[in-house]
Residue, then its C-alpha position, 0 to 999 in steps of 0.5 A: m422249848a415252845g412252838k416255832v415262830r412262823l416267819r412270813d414278812s417284814n414282821d419277822l423281826d418283831a416276832v423273834f424279839a417278842r419271843a426273847e422277851r417271853l423267854w427271858p424276862e431279863f432281855e432288854r429290848r434295845p432301840q439301837q439293836i432293833a434299828m440295826a437288825r431292821a437295817v441289816e434286813g432291809a439290805l439283805r432283802a434288797k441285795s444291797s450292801l451296808i456299813v453300820e457303826a454299832p457301838t459296844g452294848i447294842g448287842k450287834t451280833l444278834a442284830y446281824l445274825i438273826p436277819a442273816v439266818l432269816e434270809a439264808a432260810r428264805g432262799e438259796r443264799k448262804a450266810v457267810i459270817s466273817t470275823h477277825t478273832k478266833n474268840l468271836q468265831d467261837q462265841l458265835f458258833l457256841k453261844d449266839v447260833p443256839i440262842v438264834r435257833e431258839l429265837t427263830g424256830v428256823p432249822f438251819t445248819a451252821m459250821v465254823l470253817k478254818g483253813r485246810r491245814n487245820y484239818l487231818c488228811t487221812t490219806r496223807l496220815r496213812s502215807a506217813l505211817s507207811s514210810a514213817t521210819g524213814l521220815f521221822t526221828a523217834p520223838e516224831l514217831k511218838e507224835l505220829e502214833r498220838i496222831r493215829a490214835w487221835a484220828i480214830r476217835t475225833k469227829d472233825g480231824d481239827v488240830e485244835g482238838l489234838g490235845f498237844l501242839p504237834t511238831p511242824s514237821v510231823w503235822d506238815m506230813v499229815a495235814s490237808e494240802p491241795a495237791l495231795c488232799n482233793q476229791r480225786t485222791c480223798r474220799s468222804g473218810c478224809f476230815y477235810q473233804r468232809m468239812r468241804e462238803q459240810a460247808r457246801q450244805a451249811r446255810l451259815v458259815i463262820m470263818n475269819h477275814a484271812l480265810f475269806f480273802f484267801l477263798l475269794s481269791r481262789q474262786e476259780d479253782d478247787e477251793r471254791l467254797i464261797f459262791e456268787n449269790d452268797f452274802v457276807v457279814f464282816d464283824e469287826a470290819h475295822t481290820l479289813e484293809a490290814v487282813a486283805s492287804a496281807g491276804m493278797g501279799i507275799r511272804l517267803s521265809r528262809g525257814q519255809v523254803l528250808s523246811r521244804v528241802w529238809k522234807l526231802y533230806n535233812p542231813k542232821t537227822h538223815k531223814g526225809l522222803l529221799g533219805r533212802q535215795k543214793k548219795p548223789v540225790r542226797e547231795i542235791c538236797r544238801d546243795a539246795a539247802e546250803t544255797v538257800r541259806t547263803f541267799f538269805d544271808e546275802v539278802a540280810r546283809a544287803v538290807e543291814r548295810a542300808a538300814p538304821p540300827a536295830a531295824r527289823e523291817v526294812r524297805v526295798r525300793a529298787p529291783g535287783m537287790v541281790d542276784d537270784s542264786v537260789t532259783p537254779a538250785l531249786r530247779r536242779l532239785q525239781v528236775e531230780l524229783r521229776r526224774i524219780e517220779e517218772t522212774g516210779t522208784d519212790a512210793a511217795a511220789g504224790e508228796l514229791s510232786a507236791i514239794a516240787a510244786d512248793l519249790e516252783s512257787a518259792s522260785t517264782i516268789i523269789g523272782r518277783f520280789l528281786e524284779q519288783s514286778l508288781p508296781e502297785y506293791a510295796y517290797w520289804i525285808d523282814l530281818g526276823a529273829d534267829r535270821n529267819v529273814t522273810l521276803c515281803a510284798s503287799p499292795h499299798d492300796v487294796a480298795a481297787v482290788i477288793g472293792p470290785r470283787l465284794f460290792r457287786s450288784g445282786t448280793s449283799v456285803i454287811m460291814t460292822s464294827a464299834t468304830l468305823a467313823v471319823n468325825n461322824s463320817a465312814a468316808y475314810f473307811q469306804q475309800r480304803v476298802g473300796a466300798g464307794d457309795v455303800a449306805f453308812t448307818q451310825l447307831d447311838s450308844p446305849f450307854h450314858h457317857a455323860r454320867q458314866m465317863r469324863v475325859s481328863i487332859a493333862v494340858d501342861m505336858p510337853e509334846p511327845d517329841s520333846s525330851k521333857y516328855a519322858l521326864m515328866l511321863p512317870g509323875s503324871l502317870i502316878r498322879a493319874i493312877d492315884r486318882t482311881s487307886g489303880k484299876a487303870l489300863v495304861l496304853f502306850t505307842n512305843t515299846a521303849t517308852m512303856r519299858e522306861a516308864s514301867a521301870a520309873v513308876a514301879a517302886a511308887l506303885e509297889a509302895r502304894g500296894l498296886q501290882l504292875l502288870v507289863q506287856g512283854p514277849q514272854q507275857s501271854r496277853h490273856r494271862l496278863l488280863e486275867e491277873f488285871k481282872a483278879d486283882v482289882h487294884s492292879v495297873l496294866f501297861g500295854l501296847d497296840s494289842f490292848w488298844t483293841g478287843v480288851d473287855v474288862p467290865g466292872e470294877a477292875l477297869q475304871h481308868v484308861i490312860i493314853t499316853k500318846l495319840p496313836f499316830a503311826v510312825p511312818n517306818h513300816p514299809l507298807v505304811e510308808a508306801r501308802l503315804e507316798a502313794i497319796t503324795r504322788r496323786g497330790g493328796n495330804p498324807f497327814m489328813e487323808f491317812t495318818l490322822p484318820e488311822a489315829v482317830l480310829k485307834f483312839r476310839q478303840g482305846v477310849g472304848r476299853l473304859i465303859r463296857t456295861m451300863s453300870d461301868s463308870g470311870i475316867v479316860t486320862i490323855l497324856d498328850s497336850r496335842i489334843v488341846r494345842k493343835s487344830y486336829g485335836r478337835i476331830f479326836l474329841s469329836s469322834i468320842p461320845e459326849c461327856p465332861v472334859e477336864l483339864l489337868t495341870s501339873d500342880g494337880g489342878i483340875e478345871e472342867v470346860q465345855r468340849d467345844l471350847v477345848 
């Protein structure tokens, strides 16, 4: 490695990128990347915030990571990088951080931070081993022994390195937990406490959005790992509202409460922390478990009576849907736990105290849910699978909550994604996350879409709510797929439509020698994508998760087919509550929420096609509303300039100017 770069002033970035050109002749200095790096550098130095729409291909990761590292190295501020996916976390740490070290010559410590339950607590492991025979079944004991052997050789205690997926009941007894794994009870030998100290000392900490918002909500207690003067870069910022809403919400399932009670005593296995207590104590556990089952069954019956057939998530609009029969039973159990702790007759007093706290939390959540004590929240029931009923509540407007906490004076929040703008404006995104008047920079794409991509619109397709649409869809799909001999990603917004279409086209595709891959509950998303990449003439039918995050450069993907404009059906309770809130204040729910959300998702779907400078292909839209409705222009104006052609059902193709569509 050559000598270190001397970093002094605003020319630092020039020195770093010049060094990249010297080290790697294949490195291409992209104007958009330089522009983004300068904008991020300026915001960090001014301690202001910034929103950057950075299209695929500009190298946005280095564009924010280099100035973030330089700024963190200059002063006392830590750089927090938050992203949505584990894949990007790993890429940042394993690939991009080493590159930045080499380019800048700046020595800095970096780490990936995960939620505490990912880490083994050595104190709890010792406690579990000392009471193993009374707590675990024979298969669970074998797992515990494997964890003990792993604990000796692991460097970080991260469950991901365990080599097998532990049974939840086993990992639950050894994972870090706030009441049992803290600076008072655990020393530096504990993996979680060691990680906490590393996070405090590191200049660059990489985490996911969910953990960030959890830590933000716990700033005043022992979980404090983010400090007032730290700055944060949110990559994949388009997911912030959804993640923040979930993070500030509540979820309590039948299984969660039962697992706490069964941890004390499970009548099926006769194991648990109280398994050796006298029969009356075990009976209190048994009664509590039965009451929990009965309560959640009553909740399920109450919503099923009013819910549409086959509905899974059902809005609860009024308090008191059922009586709170479960809290008294949980309180009786808590009283018994306190009595056992006070008498000192159980060696696992700390574990009992932690479970008592969990039961108290469960009672509080149940009470708040039944009372609907938080008026700014939407409340609903997730009926789930195998009757694992879940009480859910989330704020329908997170902007007022997270905005003031994030966008403070004296620090910086950088938000970036490939798709943040609607009709070339970030106003919708700013309003949804409380970003107010935060500066917005929209960068040009480095790709030549006018040469690399064309958009084809099926103008004769009936509107999707017409019965004729389903009849015409299979034929339209076959005609579109034939244009590229497969190599197509077909995006759906509805499971039933996708299944019907796949059944209708399967024989025709097989006759053409084209493999059809269809997303399903038994299909791994990663495996489907690998099969799709391996067979360059295959066709992949996908739902929501395939509209974003799919990166298939090259020959395997030359056609993205959008079956329907991705308007969210307002049947999810949280979406419904957001629309109602807009209506109450006199706004237009369609224009203020439904349309912008659909445009952003549409942009994500279109963005699956062109991933490199050498890619080319077609985006086919089988929803004629994009030309028949006035809002269609907003969809088209939100994607890159490229040729547009109109397709007719008889196979005719007419190229038109986009502004005339």
